[in-house]
Residue frames as qw, qx, qy, qz and C-alpha x, y, z in Angstrom:
[[0.573, -0.171, -0.788, -0.148, 17.78, -9.53, -20.32],
 [0.495, -0.467, 0.318, -0.660, 15.59, -9.76, -17.22],
 [0.460, 0.012, -0.880, 0.117, 15.98, -12.82, -15.00],
 [0.605, -0.530, -0.043, -0.593, 13.10, -13.40, -12.55],
 [0.416, 0.123, -0.816, 0.381, 13.77, -14.94, -9.19],
 [0.623, -0.632, -0.151, -0.436, 11.95, -15.61, -5.92],
 [0.226, 0.365, -0.733, 0.528, 13.52, -15.85, -2.49],
 [0.752, -0.501, -0.283, -0.321, 11.99, -17.99, 0.21],
 [0.444, 0.226, -0.626, 0.600, 13.77, -17.59, 3.52],
 [0.494, -0.667, -0.537, 0.151, 12.81, -17.40, 7.14],
 [0.144, 0.525, -0.189, 0.817, 13.03, -14.08, 8.99],
 [0.588, -0.555, -0.576, 0.120, 12.50, -14.86, 12.66],
 [0.048, 0.562, -0.218, 0.796, 12.32, -11.80, 14.94],
 [0.454, -0.415, -0.689, 0.381, 12.16, -11.89, 18.70],
 [0.135, -0.686, -0.104, -0.707, 10.09, -9.09, 20.17],
 [0.380, -0.231, -0.656, 0.610, 10.58, -8.07, 23.80],
 [0.227, -0.759, -0.364, -0.490, 7.57, -6.18, 25.12],
 [0.108, 0.287, -0.499, 0.810, 8.15, -3.74, 27.92],
 [0.484, -0.564, -0.665, -0.078, 6.12, -4.31, 31.04],
 [0.045, 0.319, -0.338, 0.884, 5.28, -1.58, 33.56],
 [0.385, -0.543, -0.741, 0.084, 3.33, -1.96, 36.74],
 [0.099, -0.542, 0.065, -0.832, 1.65, 1.14, 38.14],
 [0.263, -0.195, -0.808, 0.490, 1.38, 0.69, 41.91],
 [0.204, 0.191, 0.308, -0.910, -0.97, 3.69, 42.25],
 [0.641, 0.145, -0.252, -0.711, -3.38, 2.32, 39.59],
 [0.612, -0.151, 0.758, -0.168, -2.71, -1.33, 40.55],
 [0.795, 0.554, 0.156, -0.192, -2.49, -2.11, 36.87],
 [0.583, -0.296, 0.551, 0.518, 0.11, -3.60, 34.56],
 [0.506, 0.766, -0.093, -0.385, 0.84, -2.09, 31.16],
 [0.737, -0.056, 0.565, 0.368, 2.39, -4.17, 28.36],
 [0.037, 0.525, -0.406, -0.747, 4.01, -2.67, 25.27],
 [0.777, 0.476, 0.247, -0.331, 2.41, -3.31, 21.85],
 [0.650, -0.018, 0.595, 0.473, 3.80, -5.15, 18.89],
 [0.027, 0.272, -0.396, -0.876, 4.22, -3.41, 15.47],
 [0.664, 0.345, 0.125, -0.652, 1.15, -3.26, 13.26],
 [0.740, 0.379, -0.464, -0.306, 0.45, -6.51, 11.38],
 [0.244, 0.279, -0.885, 0.280, 2.16, -8.69, 14.01],
 [0.749, -0.260, 0.096, -0.601, -0.50, -11.04, 15.33],
 [0.977, -0.158, 0.129, -0.060, 0.40, -14.23, 17.17],
 [0.620, -0.493, 0.490, 0.364, 3.56, -16.09, 16.21],
 [0.595, 0.289, 0.560, 0.499, 3.34, -15.72, 12.45],
 [0.088, -0.437, 0.081, 0.891, 4.09, -12.55, 10.58],
 [0.541, 0.589, 0.140, -0.584, 2.06, -10.96, 7.78],
 [0.275, 0.508, -0.697, -0.424, 4.24, -12.59, 5.08],
 [0.036, -0.014, 0.999, -0.032, 3.36, -16.14, 6.19],
 [0.363, 0.457, 0.642, -0.497, -0.32, -15.27, 6.73],
 [0.438, 0.622, -0.189, -0.621, -0.47, -13.65, 3.26],
 [0.180, 0.367, -0.859, -0.310, 1.26, -16.59, 1.69],
 [0.217, 0.163, 0.935, -0.227, -1.16, -19.04, 3.29],
 [0.449, 0.589, 0.375, -0.557, -4.17, -17.10, 1.97],
 [0.390, 0.623, -0.433, -0.521, -2.65, -16.82, -1.49],
 [0.030, 0.230, -0.960, -0.158, -1.73, -20.48, -1.68],
 [0.304, 0.324, 0.839, -0.315, -5.27, -21.44, -0.69],
 [0.388, 0.696, 0.433, -0.421, -7.34, -18.98, -2.70],
 [0.318, 0.741, -0.377, -0.455, -5.12, -18.29, -5.71],
 [0.235, 0.432, -0.851, -0.184, -3.31, -21.60, -6.12],
 [0.854, -0.158, -0.163, -0.469, -6.02, -23.86, -4.54],
 [0.387, 0.338, -0.808, 0.289, -3.40, -25.65, -2.41],
 [0.730, -0.479, -0.470, -0.127, -4.64, -28.00, 0.32],
 [0.436, -0.830, 0.243, -0.248, -3.79, -27.28, 3.96],
 [0.885, -0.314, 0.266, 0.216, -1.59, -30.40, 4.34],
 [0.718, 0.430, 0.129, 0.532, 0.42, -29.35, 1.25],
 [0.000, -0.896, 0.094, -0.433, 0.77, -25.82, 2.65],
 [0.699, -0.665, 0.259, -0.047, 2.01, -27.25, 5.95],
 [0.903, 0.013, 0.239, 0.358, 4.50, -29.45, 4.04],
 [0.495, 0.680, 0.058, 0.537, 5.79, -26.57, 1.99],
 [0.225, -0.888, 0.166, -0.365, 6.17, -24.26, 4.99],
 [0.817, -0.512, 0.260, 0.057, 7.86, -26.92, 7.08],
 [0.839, 0.243, 0.184, 0.451, 10.29, -27.63, 4.23],
 [0.270, 0.762, -0.026, 0.589, 11.10, -23.89, 4.32],
 [0.403, 0.073, -0.592, 0.694, 11.81, -24.11, 8.08],
 [0.403, -0.298, 0.119, -0.857, 8.41, -22.76, 9.38],
 [0.131, -0.151, -0.955, 0.218, 6.90, -24.95, 12.06],
 [0.448, 0.010, 0.040, -0.893, 3.12, -24.56, 11.74],
 [0.330, 0.170, 0.909, -0.190, 0.18, -26.86, 12.44],
 [0.013, -0.362, -0.731, -0.579, -2.80, -27.47, 10.13],
 [0.206, -0.754, -0.587, 0.213, -5.04, -26.05, 12.86],
 [0.201, -0.612, 0.006, 0.765, -3.08, -22.77, 12.73],
 [0.095, 0.014, 0.622, 0.777, -3.33, -22.74, 8.92],
 [0.107, -0.581, -0.772, -0.233, -7.07, -23.25, 9.25],
 [0.218, -0.765, -0.388, 0.466, -7.35, -20.35, 11.74],
 [0.199, -0.358, 0.296, 0.863, -5.34, -18.08, 9.43],
 [0.005, 0.203, 0.731, 0.651, -7.76, -18.94, 6.61],
 [0.235, -0.631, -0.708, -0.211, -11.01, -18.50, 8.59],
 [0.286, -0.659, -0.331, 0.612, -10.21, -15.65, 10.97],
 [0.356, 0.785, 0.309, 0.403, -11.01, -12.30, 9.33],
 [0.522, -0.588, -0.140, 0.602, -8.30, -10.36, 11.06],
 [0.287, -0.094, 0.322, 0.897, -7.54, -8.23, 7.97],
 [0.341, 0.495, 0.299, -0.741, -11.19, -7.33, 7.36],
 [0.013, -0.072, 0.774, 0.628, -11.66, -9.16, 4.05],
 [0.074, 0.549, 0.832, -0.027, -15.38, -9.76, 4.78],
 [0.045, 0.802, 0.218, -0.554, -15.87, -5.99, 4.98],
 [0.090, -0.435, 0.553, 0.705, -13.72, -5.59, 1.89],
 [0.132, 0.244, 0.900, 0.335, -15.99, -7.96, 0.04],
 [0.080, 0.763, 0.595, -0.240, -19.06, -5.87, 1.03],
 [0.037, -0.741, 0.112, 0.661, -17.30, -2.67, -0.10],
 [0.137, -0.164, 0.763, 0.610, -16.44, -4.29, -3.43],
 [0.133, 0.495, 0.849, 0.130, -20.07, -5.39, -3.95],
 [0.026, 0.815, 0.387, -0.431, -21.40, -1.98, -2.99],
 [0.078, -0.597, 0.357, 0.714, -18.95, -0.12, -5.28],
 [0.127, 0.023, 0.837, 0.532, -19.69, -2.41, -8.20],
 [0.090, 0.613, 0.785, -0.019, -23.48, -2.16, -7.73],
 [0.021, -0.848, -0.269, 0.456, -23.43, 1.63, -7.40],
 [0.035, -0.764, 0.323, 0.558, -20.84, 2.55, -10.01],
 [0.053, -0.263, 0.811, 0.520, -20.81, 0.01, -12.82],
 [0.659, 0.150, -0.165, -0.719, -23.53, -1.04, -15.28],
 [0.879, 0.069, -0.439, -0.174, -22.62, -4.76, -15.13],
 [0.349, -0.588, 0.661, -0.310, -21.54, -6.95, -12.26],
 [0.800, 0.064, -0.591, -0.078, -20.52, -10.55, -12.01],
 [0.296, -0.550, 0.548, -0.556, -20.73, -11.43, -8.36],
 [0.669, -0.079, -0.739, 0.001, -20.30, -14.87, -6.72],
 [0.259, -0.411, 0.482, -0.729, -21.73, -15.03, -3.21],
 [0.650, -0.285, -0.693, -0.123, -22.92, -17.75, -0.85],
 [0.418, -0.602, 0.349, -0.584, -23.98, -17.58, 2.76],
 [0.891, -0.070, -0.449, 0.007, -22.70, -20.49, 4.81],
 [0.774, -0.560, -0.130, 0.265, -20.31, -21.46, 7.59],
 [0.262, -0.877, 0.224, 0.335, -17.10, -19.62, 8.49],
 [0.569, -0.206, 0.610, 0.512, -14.82, -21.58, 6.13],
 [0.404, 0.549, 0.616, 0.397, -16.99, -20.86, 3.13],
 [0.023, -0.977, -0.194, 0.089, -17.50, -17.25, 4.17],
 [0.387, -0.695, 0.386, 0.468, -13.72, -16.80, 4.35],
 [0.527, 0.083, 0.673, 0.513, -13.29, -18.51, 1.00],
 [0.273, 0.802, 0.498, 0.186, -15.95, -16.27, -0.58],
 [0.142, -0.958, 0.025, 0.247, -14.29, -13.12, 0.83],
 [0.439, -0.510, 0.533, 0.513, -10.81, -14.13, -0.40],
 [0.483, 0.328, 0.688, 0.432, -12.08, -15.24, -3.81],
 [0.179, 0.920, 0.347, 0.035, -13.89, -11.95, -4.19],
 [0.245, -0.877, 0.232, 0.342, -10.77, -10.00, -3.26],
 [0.506, -0.294, 0.649, 0.487, -8.40, -12.06, -5.41],
 [0.449, 0.505, 0.650, 0.347, -10.68, -12.11, -8.49],
 [0.084, 0.971, 0.215, -0.062, -11.42, -8.38, -8.17],
 [0.361, -0.731, 0.369, 0.445, -7.70, -7.60, -7.75],
 [0.532, 0.025, 0.695, 0.483, -6.97, -9.63, -10.93],
 [0.327, 0.741, 0.548, 0.207, -9.66, -7.85, -12.90],
 [0.046, -0.993, -0.040, 0.103, -8.28, -4.49, -11.79],
 [0.653, 0.589, -0.300, 0.370, -4.67, -5.45, -12.62],
 [0.356, -0.744, 0.434, -0.363, -3.63, -5.50, -8.93],
 [0.453, 0.265, -0.835, 0.165, -1.22, -8.17, -7.69],
 [0.730, -0.497, -0.326, -0.338, -3.40, -10.26, -5.27],
 [0.772, -0.201, -0.400, 0.451, -0.51, -11.37, -3.08],
 [0.282, 0.188, -0.191, 0.921, 0.77, -7.83, -2.64],
 [0.393, -0.477, -0.170, -0.767, -2.80, -6.59, -1.88],
 [0.805, -0.449, -0.378, -0.088, -3.45, -9.30, 0.69],
 [0.669, -0.087, -0.347, 0.651, -0.05, -8.69, 2.28],
 [0.037, 0.389, -0.039, 0.920, -0.79, -4.91, 2.38],
 [0.597, -0.514, -0.199, -0.583, -4.03, -5.61, 4.28],
 [0.862, -0.316, -0.372, 0.134, -2.74, -8.38, 6.56],
 [0.585, 0.037, -0.278, 0.761, 0.31, -6.27, 7.51],
 [0.134, -0.856, -0.437, 0.241, -2.01, -3.30, 8.16],
 [0.390, -0.181, 0.206, 0.879, 0.16, -1.01, 6.04],
 [0.325, 0.772, 0.515, -0.182, -2.76, 0.08, 3.81],
 [0.172, -0.500, 0.344, 0.776, -0.44, 1.66, 1.24],
 [0.053, 0.167, 0.783, 0.597, -2.46, 0.23, -1.67],
 [0.431, -0.047, -0.015, -0.901, -5.85, 1.78, -2.49],
 [0.553, 0.139, 0.730, -0.375, -8.94, -0.30, -1.52],
 [0.218, 0.150, 0.839, 0.475, -10.31, -2.34, -4.37],
 [0.132, 0.758, 0.631, -0.101, -13.70, -0.72, -3.96],
 [0.043, -0.806, 0.055, 0.588, -12.00, 2.69, -4.48],
 [0.187, -0.292, 0.697, 0.628, -10.39, 1.40, -7.68],
 [0.222, 0.496, 0.825, 0.154, -13.80, 0.21, -8.92],
 [0.064, 0.875, 0.351, -0.327, -15.24, 3.62, -8.35],
 [0.153, -0.671, 0.351, 0.635, -12.20, 5.30, -9.93],
 [0.222, -0.048, 0.815, 0.534, -12.36, 3.05, -13.02],
 [0.189, 0.617, 0.764, 0.029, -16.13, 3.62, -13.37],
 [0.011, 0.785, 0.126, -0.606, -15.73, 7.41, -13.56],
 [0.645, 0.739, 0.170, 0.098, -15.85, 8.91, -17.08],
 [0.654, -0.234, 0.188, 0.695, -12.38, 9.55, -18.41],
 [0.156, 0.825, -0.007, -0.543, -11.73, 13.10, -19.75],
 [0.209, -0.516, 0.596, 0.579, -11.02, 13.44, -23.29]]
């Protein structure tokens, strides 16, 4: 018997960046954070916010309520910034998906609108999540892979090209 479970817990990490001042260069150097660490929220929270919005269609006030009930203090403005800033490059990912589909498949179903930043972000995330679903890729894991800058999963555009190639046999 397989029992499925999900764990929701906080994992707060304090980073101390080294600071070095070079008197000869009259310049201060500050150490860098690990890849995927941007601002005060890690890739897990940023991925969850994107998934809740574009997969579950959850409103920003409900996201804030859920996160605060889990011990994460976050404002609706921060949630909005996470959703509209393209720090993980999803707008480029959307373009790559479109290009791969147009060049390598005989049929495409593409939803696209040109508008303000919020709709642009929505379009990019919907393209990524819908394409991931069609390719059998877990959308949350894919978004998390990109937001955390691990890039362990192949790009969706590469999977489209791979799936379009004739299979031997």
